[in-house]
N, C-alpha and C positions, 0 to 999 in steps of 0.2 A: 546583176549579181546580188544575192541576198545578203542580209546583215551578218549572218554567221560566217559566210565566206569573206566578207569585207573585214570582219574582226580577225580572222585567221591571217589575212594578208598583212594587217597592221602588226600582228604578233611576229610574223616571220621577218618583216622589215626591221623590227626592233632587235631581233636576234642578229640579223646581218649587220646592223649598226654597231652592236657590241663587238663583233668579231672583225669588223673592217680594218681597224688600225693594226692588227696583229701581223707581224712579219712571218709569213709561212714560207716554207720551201719543201724540198723532198724530205728533209730531216730537221731536227733542232727543236729548241724550246717553243717556237711559235706553233709547231704542229701539236706538241703536247698541250700547250695552253688551249688551243682550239678544241682538241679532243676532250679535255677536262670540262670545257664549257658545254659541249654537246652531251657529255655524260651527265651533267646537271639537268639537262632536259629529258634524258632517258637513262636513268641509273643502271639499266641493264647493259648498257654499252661497256664492253670489255676492251681495255687498252693493252695492246701487245707491243713487244719490243723485239726487233730483229737486229743482231749485231752487224756492224760494218764489216764488209768483206764476205758476207754470206752469199753463196752462189745460188742463183735462181735461174734455171735453164741457161740461156746464153749470157746472162747478166750477173752482176754482183752488186750488193748494197754499197753505195758510196760512203765516204766519210761523213760524219755529222758536221753540219755547218751552223755556226752561230755568229752573230754580229753584235759588238758593243757599240761602235759608232763608225761613221764613214762620212768624209766631207772633202770638198775641194775648196781651197782658199787661194785668193790672189795675193799679190805681194804686200798689200796693205792689211792683210789679215781678215778680209771680208770673206765669209763663207758663201761662195757663189752656188754651191750645191751642198745639200745637207740631207743625209739619210734620215735624220730626225724629222724633217719636214714631210717627207713622203718616202715610203720604203721602196717604191719603184725606182728611186734615184740610183740605186746600187744594182749592178749586174749580179744576178743570183749566183751564189757560190763563188763570189770573188775571193781570191786569196789575199792575205795581209799585204799591205804596202805602206811605206812612208817615204815619199820621194818628191823632189822638186823637178818639174818638167816644163820646158817651153811649150807654149800653146800649140805650136806646129807639131811637136812630138806627142802632145797629149791627144790630139784629134782622133788618132786611131783607137783611143780608149773611150771615146765619147759616142753616144748613140742618141739619135733624134729622128723624127719623121718629118721630112720637108713638106709632105702633103697634109700633115696634121700639125700645124705650127704651135698649137697650145697643148699638145698631148705629150706626156712622158711615156716612152715605150717600155714594155716589159721585155727584158733581155736576160738570158741565163747562159751559163757555161758549166753545166752540171758535171760533165765527165772529162773535161780537160782543164787543167789549171790555167786560170786567166784572171783578169780583173778589169773593171771598167765602171763608168758612171753613165746614167741616162738623164736626159733633160729635154725640155721642150726645144723645138727648133728655133723658136723666137729667142729663147734664152741663149742658145748656143751661138747664134749670130751676133749677140751683143757682147760676147767675150772679147776683151781687149788683148792685143798681143802682149806677151810678157811671160813671167814664170808663175807656175801654180803649184801649190803644195797639195799632193794627193795623199790622203790618210785613210786607210781602211783597217780598222781594228777588228779582225775576224779570226775565227778559229776553224780549221779543218782538221779533225782528229777522229780517232777511233771512237765510235759511239754507237748509236742505234738508229734504226728507222722505226717509226711508230705508226700503227694503224689501229682502228677500232672496228669492232663488229658487234652486232646484236642478232641473236637467233630467237625468233618469236614462234613457239611451237604451235602446230595445228593438229588436226585429227589424223593426218597422214604424214609420212616422212618425205613425201614429194615436196619440193621446195620451189619458191619464187625468189629469185636472186636480184637484189637491188644494190647498185654501186654508185658511189660519188667520191669526189676527191677533195683533199684538204691540204694542198701543197702550193697554192698561189698566194702571193701577197695581196695588197689592197686592190682587188678587183671584185666587183659585185655580181655581175651576171655570169662571167666565165668561172667564177669560183664559188662565192658564198651562197648563191641561189640554190645550188645543188645540196649542200649539207643542211641548210635550214629547211628546205622543202622535205628532204628525206627524214629529218628529225620529226617534223610534224606528221609525216606519213607513219612513222613508227608509233607515235602516240595514237593515231587513228586505228592502226592495226591492233594495238594492245587493247583498245576499248571495244572491239567487235565482240558481240556475245558468243560467237563461235567462228572458228577458222578451219576451213577445209585443208589448206596447205600450211606448211611451215614457211616462214619468211626469214630470209637471211639478208641483213643489211650491212654493207661494209663501207667504211670511211677511210680512204687510203690516199697516199701520194700517187698522182697520176703516173701511168706507165710502169715504173719500177714497183710501185705498190701492188698493182694488179698482177704483175708477173710474179712477185713474191707470194701473193695470196694463192695464185693458181698453182705455184710450185709445191705448196704444202696441202692444198685442198682439192686437187684436180680430180682424183678418182671419185671422191665423194660428190663433187659438183656434177660430174658427167653422169653419175648414177641416179642423182636425185632431182636436179633442176629441170623443171618443165616449162618455165617462162622466166623472163626477167627484163630489167631495163637499166641502162646507164643513165644516171640522173645528172644533168648539167645544163647550164644556160636556161634557167627556168623563170627568169624574173622580169623581163621587159614587157612592154605593152604592144609591140609592133606586129607580131604575127605568132602563129604556131608552126612548128616544124616536126617532120618525121624523118628519121634515118633508119633504114632497115637493118636487120641482122644480115650476115653474109648469105645465109640461106634464103632470106626474103619472104618465106611463107610460114613462119612459125606462129604459134599461138600469140606470142608477143607482138609480132608484126600485124596480125589480123586484128588484135584488140586495139592497137594504136591507130590503125587506119580507120577502124569503125568509130572509135571515140572522137577522133579529130574531125571526121566528116560531119559529125553532128554538132560539135562545138564551133567549128569554123570550116565551112565547105571550101574555103579558099586557102586552106593550110598549105604550106610548102613541103613538097615531098622530094626527098633526095635519094640518091642511089648509094650503094655500098662504096662506090669509088669516091664518094664525098666524106668518107670516114675520117676521124682525126682524134678521137678520144679513146677511152679504155675499151670501147667496143672492138678495137683492133686486136686486143689480146683475147677477150672473151669469145670472139668468133673466129679466131685464127685456126688454120688447119690442125686437126688433132685435138683441139680444145672443143670447138664447135658447140658452144653453149647458145641457147636461143635468146640472145640479148638484142633488143632494139632500143631506140632512143626516141623519147617524146620531149620536145623542147619548145621554148618560145623562139627567139631569134637564134639560129644555129651558130655555133662557133665558126670563126673565120668569115662570117658573112656580114657583120655589122661594123661600121667604121670605128666604134669605140673598142673593138676587140684588142686585147693585150695592150691596153694603154690606160693611163690615169683617167680617161674619159668614161671608162666602165666603172661608174661610181654609184652612189646611193640615190642619185637623181635619175639616172638611167634605169636602174632597177626600182620598181615601185611596189607599194602594197597591192595594188590591183593586178599588176603583172605577176607577182609571186602567188597571189591567190589563184590566178588562172592556171599557172603552171602546176600548182598543188592539185587543183581540181582535175586537170587533165590526167595526171598520173593516178590520182585516186580512182577515177572512173575506169582507167585501164586495168587497175588491180581488181576492181569490182567485177569486170568482165571475166578476168582470169579466174577469180575465186568462185564465181557462180556459173561458169560455163559447164553445161552437161550435155549428154546425148539423149534426147527423149525418144521413147519408143511407144507407139500406140498399143493399148491393151485389148482393143476390140477390132474386129474386121469391119470394113466399111465405115461410113460416117456414123458416129454415135448419136443417140437421141439426146440432144442437149436440153430439150424442153423439160423432160422429167427431172432434170438436175437444176432447174431454174436458171439455165444459161442461154435460153432462147425464148423469145416472146410467145406467150400463149396464143395470141391472135396474130395471124399472118396478114400483113398488109404490105403495100409497096414500101420497101426500105426497111422493113422491120428486121430483116436478117443482118443489117449492118452492125448491130450491137454485138453479134456473136462472130463477126467475120474474123477477128484476130484469133479466137480459139480454133476456128475451123482451118485457118491458114497454118497455124502451128501443127495441128493434127495431120494435115496433108503431107507435111515434111517429117513427121515423127516416125521415121522408118528405121531408126537405129544407125543410120548413116550420116545424117546431118546433125551437127551440134547446134546449140541455141544461137551461137554467134553467127553461124552461116545462115540460119533461119532469119535472124534479125536483118542480115544483109539482103537476103532474098525479098524480104517484106518491106525493106526501106524503113525500118522502125528502129528507134533507140533500143539498145540491148536491155536496159532496165524494164522497159515496157513489155518486151517479149518474156523476160525472166519472170516478172510478176504473173503474167497470164499463164505461163507454163506451170508455175507453182499452183495456181488455181486448178488447172487440169490434173496435176498430180494429186492434189488433195481429194479429188472425186474419183481417183483411180482410173482415169482415162489415159494416162501415160505413166511410164516408169522413167527414171532418169539415171543414167549411168555416169 
């Protein structure tokens, strides 16, 4: 990994550290605080508000949820659980409560993971009124019999759902769609890796000297946010999006992963598989049946957007998933840099993929163009082999990505060679 990429990883990890303590959920001030921070990184980001109760297909926007404090005290006034210590201690969307309960009655409101005794689980009850606390299993087993004071000072009221989007224009109205979510509390891989990587990708895209495609980047609450966005943008997206990626779980060092679109053979799928095969030939490939994030909405029947996922360790597959163990030690600068670079390379493929067509019949004379050695000796043709291999597939049927696959060459290598051929008028590129 070169120094520039290491520096990017450190910068992304710093952004994640800034956002890690914020209590995010589907709605509320934590989402707005997160979006304002991301807007500071990319001022072009527009923050939108959708009122509670708004209908989106089969769903409706839930009430806005905010928390002032939440804790569980024993009879001596000791706070055995405190939301102020870690925001995973409170079940997401807990309704207000102020009550004394016996430990036996309290147990149904407590959540822990016996197999992960030092992890606080992430638990939510978004669409049914409830309340509860989460704690480590070790802590739970240490609770003494007696009465406990449960206090949750929260508000569930008519408000708004917030999301952000950035549209970076290109030479055409065809779009590449990139989506990540901003609704999880303090978890680093399953939440913050996506928004920080996508923010850095936005900065990279804006600094390109030219863009063939328009890029649409959205920062939304998972599931309800993508459904709301699709409900108001579906016709436009179906008409214009030619590729895209759901951006999540981008920050650990353990592996690279690929989750296909429902179709499985889109440009996004092909780009992801090609890039990962050169970054890590042992990358983990999943099937559509392993879906679990917003690709479920973007690829659903009738929506059918060409959205795939490139990740480090895929959601649901690592033991830290949806627990307090998914922290800033699990997500690293090198992991984030690797996730960023994998996505950047995928977008490079999408942006630069064209269909070459040879302009002359038979093999052209490369020597007169200084692309073939003047003296022919054994092995001298090797230097022009890549040019000739590209030309043999330049039939107007194969795109550069399929040619790169046929030649077992990295896409950038083939792309640069094709540009050389185009500059001497031996191919045209559609």
